[in-house]
Residue frames as a rotation matrix with the C-alpha (Angstrom) as fourth column:
MET 1
0.891 -0.225 -0.393 -5.39
0.240 -0.500 0.832 -13.28
-0.384 -0.836 -0.392 -6.23
ALA 2
0.523 -0.745 0.414 -2.23
0.424 -0.194 -0.885 -11.24
0.740 0.638 0.215 -6.94
THR 3
0.872 -0.246 -0.423 0.75
0.365 -0.247 0.898 -10.43
-0.325 -0.937 -0.126 -4.69
ARG 4
0.466 -0.728 0.503 3.71
0.479 -0.270 -0.835 -8.24
0.744 0.630 0.223 -5.05
THR 5
0.419 -0.414 -0.808 6.44
0.805 -0.243 0.541 -6.93
-0.421 -0.877 0.232 -2.79
VAL 6
0.524 -0.133 0.841 7.35
0.479 -0.771 -0.420 -3.18
0.704 0.623 -0.341 -3.27
THR 7
-0.420 -0.721 -0.551 9.70
0.904 -0.278 -0.324 -0.75
0.080 -0.635 0.769 -1.71
ILE 8
0.549 0.634 -0.545 8.35
0.763 -0.646 0.017 2.40
-0.341 -0.425 -0.839 0.00
ALA 9
-0.094 -0.589 0.803 9.53
0.869 -0.443 -0.222 5.55
0.486 0.676 0.553 -1.94
SER 10
0.712 0.408 0.571 8.07
0.181 -0.893 0.412 8.42
0.678 -0.190 -0.710 0.05
SER 11
-0.162 -0.940 0.301 10.68
-0.018 -0.302 -0.953 10.30
0.987 -0.159 0.032 1.69
HIS 12
-0.545 0.036 0.838 9.02
-0.817 -0.248 -0.520 10.23
0.190 -0.968 0.164 5.02
GLY 13
-0.987 0.135 0.086 7.55
0.117 0.975 -0.187 6.68
-0.109 -0.174 -0.979 4.68
LEU 14
-0.365 0.928 0.077 3.77
0.502 0.126 0.856 5.94
0.784 0.351 -0.512 4.91
HIS 15
-0.892 0.136 -0.432 2.88
0.326 -0.469 -0.821 8.69
-0.315 -0.872 0.374 7.14
ALA 16
-0.259 0.926 -0.275 -0.49
0.152 -0.242 -0.958 10.56
-0.954 -0.290 -0.078 7.09
ARG 17
0.108 0.348 -0.931 -0.67
-0.765 -0.569 -0.302 12.02
-0.635 0.745 0.205 3.56
PRO 18
-0.529 -0.303 -0.793 0.65
-0.809 0.462 0.364 9.12
0.256 0.834 -0.489 1.54
ALA 19
-0.962 0.241 0.124 -1.08
0.158 0.870 -0.468 6.60
-0.221 -0.430 -0.875 3.74
LYS 20
-0.117 0.949 -0.294 -4.43
-0.187 -0.312 -0.932 8.51
-0.975 -0.054 0.214 3.13
LEU 21
-0.051 0.054 -0.997 -3.86
-0.974 -0.222 0.037 8.55
-0.220 0.974 0.064 -0.63
PHE 22
-0.826 -0.385 -0.411 -2.96
-0.483 0.860 0.163 4.86
0.291 0.333 -0.897 -0.68
SER 23
-0.827 0.529 0.190 -5.84
0.245 0.643 -0.726 3.73
-0.506 -0.554 -0.661 1.54
GLU 24
-0.012 0.798 -0.603 -8.32
-0.513 -0.522 -0.681 5.78
-0.858 0.302 0.415 -0.42
ALA 25
-0.323 -0.255 -0.911 -7.04
-0.936 0.226 0.269 4.08
0.137 0.940 -0.312 -3.69
ALA 26
-0.990 -0.108 -0.096 -7.39
-0.087 0.977 -0.197 0.69
0.115 -0.187 -0.976 -2.07
LYS 27
-0.477 0.878 0.052 -10.91
0.128 0.127 -0.984 1.34
-0.870 -0.462 -0.173 -0.91
ASN 28
0.071 0.525 -0.848 -11.95
-0.713 -0.568 -0.411 2.86
-0.698 0.634 0.334 -4.25
SER 29
-0.772 -0.451 -0.448 -10.56
-0.635 0.576 0.515 -0.24
0.026 0.682 -0.731 -6.15
GLY 30
0.323 0.946 -0.026 -13.61
-0.930 0.322 0.178 -2.18
0.177 -0.034 0.984 -4.85
GLN 31
0.214 -0.410 -0.886 -11.23
-0.103 0.893 -0.438 -5.12
0.971 0.185 0.149 -4.19
THR 32
0.997 -0.075 -0.014 -10.03
0.033 0.248 0.968 -6.79
-0.069 -0.966 0.249 -1.08
VAL 33
0.365 -0.912 0.186 -6.54
-0.036 -0.213 -0.976 -5.39
0.930 0.350 -0.110 -0.58
THR 34
0.940 -0.211 -0.268 -4.10
0.298 0.128 0.946 -6.16
-0.166 -0.969 0.183 2.31
ILE 35
0.483 -0.853 0.198 -0.63
-0.274 -0.362 -0.891 -4.84
0.832 0.376 -0.409 3.00
ALA 36
0.954 -0.234 -0.188 2.10
0.281 0.471 0.836 -6.29
-0.107 -0.851 0.515 5.28
LYS 37
0.549 -0.823 0.146 5.52
-0.732 -0.557 -0.391 -5.17
0.403 0.108 -0.909 6.25
GLY 38
-0.537 -0.837 0.099 8.12
-0.817 0.488 -0.308 -7.81
0.209 -0.246 -0.946 6.52
ASP 39
-0.773 0.225 -0.593 6.84
0.210 0.973 0.095 -10.88
0.599 -0.051 -0.799 8.42
GLY 40
-0.854 0.518 0.040 4.12
-0.313 -0.451 -0.836 -8.86
-0.415 -0.727 0.547 10.20
ALA 41
-0.274 0.892 0.358 0.43
0.654 0.446 -0.611 -9.63
-0.705 0.067 -0.706 9.97
PRO 42
-0.760 0.110 0.640 -1.30
0.521 -0.486 0.702 -8.07
0.389 0.867 0.313 6.88
VAL 43
-0.504 0.654 -0.564 -3.74
0.243 -0.520 -0.819 -5.23
-0.829 -0.550 0.103 7.59
ASN 44
0.348 0.799 0.491 -6.58
0.843 -0.038 -0.536 -3.95
-0.410 0.600 -0.687 5.60
ALA 45
-0.667 -0.689 0.284 -5.04
0.740 -0.569 0.358 -1.50
-0.085 0.449 0.890 2.96
ALA 46
-0.114 0.658 0.744 -8.34
0.481 -0.619 0.621 0.50
0.869 0.429 -0.246 2.88
SER 47
0.792 0.323 -0.519 -7.85
0.602 -0.265 0.754 1.46
0.106 -0.909 -0.404 6.56
ILE 48
0.458 -0.664 0.591 -5.68
-0.159 -0.715 -0.680 4.52
0.875 0.217 -0.433 6.95
LEU 49
0.580 -0.147 0.801 -5.10
-0.815 -0.088 0.573 3.56
-0.014 -0.985 -0.170 10.57
GLY 50
0.850 -0.226 0.476 -4.00
0.148 0.970 0.195 0.08
-0.505 -0.095 0.858 9.59
VAL 51
0.692 -0.614 0.380 -1.66
0.509 0.042 -0.860 1.37
0.513 0.788 0.341 7.02
ILE 52
0.406 -0.531 0.744 -0.08
-0.583 -0.777 -0.237 3.97
0.704 -0.338 -0.625 9.37
SER 53
0.762 -0.060 0.645 0.20
-0.589 0.349 0.729 1.30
-0.268 -0.935 0.230 12.09
LEU 54
0.870 -0.491 0.045 2.66
0.419 0.688 -0.592 -0.66
0.260 0.534 0.804 9.83
GLY 55
0.663 -0.647 -0.377 5.32
-0.127 -0.593 0.795 2.04
-0.738 -0.480 -0.475 10.56
ALA 56
0.479 -0.431 0.765 6.71
0.843 0.470 -0.263 1.63
-0.246 0.771 0.588 6.98
ASN 57
0.377 -0.480 -0.792 9.58
-0.065 -0.867 0.494 3.99
-0.924 -0.135 -0.358 6.37
THR 58
0.625 -0.277 -0.730 11.46
-0.781 -0.253 -0.572 4.93
-0.026 0.927 -0.375 3.22
GLY 59
-0.275 -0.782 -0.559 13.09
-0.866 0.454 -0.209 1.93
0.417 0.427 -0.802 1.75
ASP 60
-0.519 0.221 0.826 11.06
-0.465 0.737 -0.490 -0.63
-0.717 -0.638 -0.280 3.64
GLN 61
-0.860 0.215 -0.464 9.53
-0.320 0.480 0.817 -3.40
0.398 0.851 -0.344 1.74
VAL 62
-0.303 0.860 0.410 5.80
-0.598 0.163 -0.785 -4.23
-0.742 -0.483 0.465 1.96
THR 63
-0.967 0.117 0.226 3.74
0.226 0.805 0.549 -6.96
-0.118 0.582 -0.805 0.46
LEU 64
-0.430 0.853 -0.297 0.49
-0.856 -0.489 -0.167 -6.14
-0.288 0.183 0.940 -1.35
THR 65
-0.900 0.242 0.362 -2.24
0.329 0.923 0.201 -8.67
-0.285 0.300 -0.910 -1.89
VAL 66
-0.552 0.749 -0.367 -5.31
-0.801 -0.598 -0.017 -8.07
-0.232 0.285 0.930 -4.05
GLU 67
-0.751 0.424 0.507 -8.27
0.473 0.880 -0.036 -10.48
-0.462 0.213 -0.861 -4.45
GLY 68
0.282 0.905 -0.318 -11.07
0.129 -0.364 -0.922 -9.87
-0.951 0.219 -0.219 -6.96
ASP 69
0.711 0.136 0.690 -11.54
0.678 0.128 -0.724 -9.00
-0.187 0.982 -0.002 -10.48
ASP 70
0.665 -0.521 0.534 -8.60
0.062 -0.675 -0.735 -7.12
0.744 0.522 -0.417 -12.26
ALA 71
0.879 -0.356 -0.316 -6.39
0.372 0.102 0.923 -7.97
-0.297 -0.929 0.222 -9.32
GLU 72
0.000 -0.977 0.214 -3.24
0.972 0.050 0.229 -7.39
-0.234 0.208 0.950 -11.40
GLY 73
-0.014 0.118 0.993 -4.49
0.572 -0.814 0.105 -4.07
0.820 0.569 -0.056 -12.58
VAL 74
0.900 0.352 0.257 -5.28
-0.028 -0.542 0.840 -2.87
0.435 -0.763 -0.478 -9.16
LEU 75
0.670 -0.711 -0.214 -2.03
0.609 0.361 0.707 -4.23
-0.425 -0.604 0.674 -7.87
ASP 76
-0.175 -0.697 0.695 -0.12
0.938 -0.333 -0.099 -2.30
0.301 0.634 0.712 -10.62
GLN 77
0.297 0.340 0.892 -1.87
0.180 -0.938 0.297 1.00
0.938 0.072 -0.340 -9.62
LEU 78
0.991 0.128 -0.029 -1.26
0.032 -0.021 0.999 0.45
0.128 -0.991 -0.025 -5.88
ALA 79
0.390 -0.920 -0.047 2.42
0.846 0.338 0.413 -0.59
-0.364 -0.201 0.910 -6.31
THR 80
-0.045 -0.441 0.896 3.05
0.725 -0.632 -0.274 2.47
0.687 0.637 0.349 -8.52
MET 81
0.702 0.389 0.597 1.68
-0.064 -0.800 0.596 4.74
0.709 -0.457 -0.537 -5.71
LEU 82
0.913 -0.398 -0.092 4.03
0.181 0.193 0.964 3.21
-0.366 -0.897 0.248 -3.11
GLU 83
0.206 -0.887 0.413 6.93
0.931 0.307 0.197 3.32
-0.302 0.344 0.889 -5.48
THR 84
0.011 -0.152 0.988 6.50
0.478 -0.867 -0.139 7.11
0.878 0.474 0.063 -6.07
ASP 85
-0.712 -0.373 -0.595 7.58
0.702 -0.346 -0.623 9.71
0.027 -0.861 0.508 -3.53
ALA 86
0.209 0.957 0.201 4.32
0.872 -0.276 0.405 11.29
0.443 0.090 -0.892 -2.59
ASP 87
0.429 -0.169 -0.887 6.15
0.666 -0.605 0.437 13.79
-0.610 -0.778 -0.147 -0.47
ALA 88
-0.646 -0.760 0.075 7.93
0.555 -0.401 0.729 15.23
-0.524 0.512 0.681 -3.56
GLU 89
-0.311 0.668 0.676 4.55
0.874 -0.079 0.480 16.30
0.374 0.740 -0.559 -5.24
């Protein structure tokens, strides 16, 4: 299991587009991935509705947890996505 806290970089937070991209990447990783904001309960990162329900805005910190093979590699990929402004692309 690997865990990392990252800061949301998207200029509009984890709204529909970045949440969709992130949740698809989590699902496609084939690993069990959760994401939590602050002290809140973790949600399934592969669920776009779960990710949006966090209400994560620009500058908010979220904690990612990945369980399974190559957890660190998956964590690196997902953390990079959240630390990149998807709205600038």
